[in-house]
Phi, psi and omega in degrees: 000165179214167180237134179220146175212160179230139178240130177240149178187182179236150179260129172270133183082202180273142179290147177269103185253146175297336184272009185268005177296139177228142177309140181080353171293151176270152179252134184229161173220144176268156174068208182237155184248148173095343185294318182294316180296320177295321177298319177298317179300318179295320177299320179296334178270359180082017181260162178225157178165196183303314183289325178292323176297320178298319180291318184282331183226070181296151178237084181293150180281077188298334182275344185290316180303307177299325177298312180298317178296326181287351178287346180054046174220166183289114179229131173263141180206151177204145176279150181266080178256336183252001181116143183304311183300318180296317182290324175301319179294323176300315179296316181299311183295314185284337177264349184055046178227160174269150177234130176239122180243154184250119182307318184294342180265351182292132181280084181289135179303132184305327181295340180283348178297334180255008181292129184297315184267098185295326178294319178294318179298320178298318178297321177301317182293313185278328189235353181291136180259192178058033176283323183055038170254172179256136169254125184210161177224153178176180177247097188249145175283165178296327177294317179297319178295320178298318179294322176300316185289347172283338179276313186198158174300136179226130180238135171280123185243351182179199185218152174268136182232165173293155181095191179228161178117167179235133184228146180242127174260126181217127182054040177079359181247131179254132179218158179299143176250119179279153179283119175247203178079197184283138178239131181280000000 
C-alpha cells in the first residue's frame, strides 16, 4: 500500500521561484547550518542532545516565506532539505545565474564549534540536509532585512553573478562547489 496527498492553494504577493535569481542580488540563508546532519550522526551513534533534538524536531521559519512573498519583489527561494550545496545548484541552474558564497559568512550551528572531526563538520554545513531553513536571494533594503531578522536569524552568505555555476570562497580563494547532499 502507499499514501498520497495533494495540496492546493493560492499565493499572496509574488511567488518565490527558484528561477528568480538576478545578477547582483545577495544570497541569504535563515537559521543555522549543519546541525541536523550532526544530530543524525549522533543518533546513529546512540547519543542524544541539542543536535539530535534539532534533527528530530526541526523548527522551520514558517513566517519567513509569506513575508518574502509579501514584499512584492523578485525573490528566489528554496528550502534546504537536501543540503546547502545541492540547493545552491538548483537556484543556479533554474535561474541561469552563478552563485558565489563565502565560507566565513555561513551561519554554522554553534554546537559544531566543538565537533572533533572538522572535515565532517564542514561536510554537515555544506551537504547536510533536513535543515528546513530557507536559502533565498533578492535585493532587500536594510529595513526589510531588519524585519526578516525579527522573524528568524538571517545571514547574507553571497552574491548572484552572471554566468552559471556555484562557487565557494574560503580563505580568499574561490573554487567551484560541487553539489553534495541528498539526490532524488
